[in-house]
N, C-alpha and C positions, 0 to 999 in steps of 0.2 A: 253758665260756668260757675262752679262753686267758689264762693269768696274764700280767700286765704286768711286765716287768723293765726297769730303767733302769741297774742297776749290776751288774757281774760282778766278783767278788772272788776272787782267787787266793791260796792259800798259796804259800810259796816252797820250803822244804825238802822233798825227795822228791816234789814235784809238778813244779816247774820246774827245780830243781837237786837231783838225787839226791846223797846224801852217804854217805861210807863212812869211818867212824872207824878202820877197820883200817889205813888208810894212815898215820894219825897214830901209832897204836900201834907200827907197824913202825919208823917213824923214831925213836921214843923207845927202842925196843929196840936200835936200832943205836948209840945214844949209850952205853947200858950194858945189858948182857944182863939181860932181865927187867924193865927200868924201865917200858917201855910197858905190860906186863901189870899191873904194880903200879898204874900210873896209872889204867888202865881199871877195875880193881877198886874203887879209891877213888872214881872219878867216878860209877860206877854206884851204889855204896852210900851216896853223899852227894849224891844228885841235887838236893837242895834248894839246894845251892850254885849249880849250873847255873841252876836256876829263879830264884833270887834275882838272879843276874847278868842273866838275860833280862828280868826285871821292872825292872831299873835300880836295885835296892836295893844292889847292890855296884858300886863304881867299877871302871874298867879296872885301875887300880893294885892295888886290893884283891884282885880276882879273880886277876890275874897272880901276885901274891905268894903266894896260897894254892896255886896250881898249881905254882909253882917250888919251894915247900916239899916237895910230894909228889915232884917230880922231882929232889930232893936238890940243887937248884941246879947241875945238870950242864950246863944251857944258860942263856942269858940271856933276858930278856923278849922281845926282838925275834924271836929264833929260836923261842921258844914260840909267839908269835902266828902265825908263818908255818906251823909244823908243825900247829898247832891248826886252821888254816883251809884248808890244801891238801887238802881232803876232798871237794870239790864237782866235779860234772860238770854238763852241761846236757842236759835232756830236749828235744831239738830238735823233736820232733813236737808236744809241748805248746806250746813257745815259738812255733811256726809258726802257732798259732791266734790269737795275740794281735792281730796287725794286722787280721785279719778281724773279730774281736769289737769292736775299737776303733772300727770304722767306725760302729757303731750304739749302743754302750754306753759308759758311764763304766767305766774299768778301775782297780781298786784292788788293791794288794798288801797282804796282811795276814799278818805273820810274827812268830812267837816267835823272836827272834834277838838278837844282841848286836853291839856296835860293832866288836869284833875280827873276827868273821866277815864283817861288812860291809866293813871296810877292807881286810882281807887276803885275803878269800875270794871275794866275789861282786859287789862294787860296779861292776865294769867290764863286766858282761854287757850285751850290746847290747839284749837284749829289754826291759830296764828302761825304755827310752825310751817304750814304749807305755803305761806306767802314768801315770794322772793324779796318783796319790798313793801313797806308800809309808807304810803305818801299821805301825810297828815297835814291838815290845813294850817295849824298853828306853827308847824315847822317850816313849811314852804312859803308862808306869809301870803296865802291866797285861799279863797273859798270857792267851791262850786256855786254857780256855774261860770266863774271867771275863767277865761281861756288859759291863764297862767298855770292853773292847777293841773289841767289836762296835759299841758306841755311839760310839766314837772315829771309826769309819768313817763312821757316819751324820752325825756332826758336820761331816765334810768334804763328803759328797755332798749333804746337805740333802734327801735322799729318804727316803720312809717305809720302815720295815723290810721290808715285804713286797715291795718292788721290788728287793731285793738277792738275789743268788744267790752262794753260797760254795762253792769247791772246795778240799777239804783231804784229805790221806791219813789223818788221825787221826780215828777215829769219834767220839771224845769231843769234838773241836773242831767237828765237823759238828753234833753234837747241841747244842752251845753256841750255834751260829748259829741253829738252829731254835728254841731257847728264846728267842732274841732277836727272833723273828718273821720270820726270813729263810727262804728256801728254801736248801737245801744238799745237796750230793752228795759222797759219799766217793770220792776218787780211787783207782781200782784199776788204772789203766793207760790208755793213750791211747785205745784203741778204745772202752772203756766210757765215758770222758769225752766223746768225740765223739758217742756215741749219746745220752748224757744231755742234751747241749746241743742236739742236733738235735730230740730229743723236745720240747724247750721252745721250738723255733723260734729259738734263739740262733745256731745255725750254719745 
């Protein structure tokens, strides 16, 4: 028997908007030789700061101050926000699926993200208009793969867990969705995604 779906949930980063932090590192290196490399090393080795910011445990001001300290205050907060956020492009193939899916299903965006990336990086993307709701980690105070963030989606959709399908590039977050009772597929490229959705009669 064919599974019934009512909600299709998309991740944002590296599914709809690939990102490349090397662009940011290059800009910081142009401010001062080696500064970007220093920043990248600190960011990687102190990832809990990034995660705390995505969860909303750190304010914008607190996060920016920590980052400017690493950058030796060589730039101001506004410049940091711009450099930190100009890392995104759009996966047009995946975005082109949204209006077709929207015809038959509720569409929800579920992202571990932060308000700087939203404001300076991706908020003006046209494809966002197809989503019924954006569930963002820093607003719901939870991050994937925590159960709370998947339940935040259900609180909006009012649909049972098994009627949700989730697309994410991170295997751990796909597993988190499955533990929440959802169907979920790992995004490994447009062709595989299209096949996964056709297999489920969603496309």
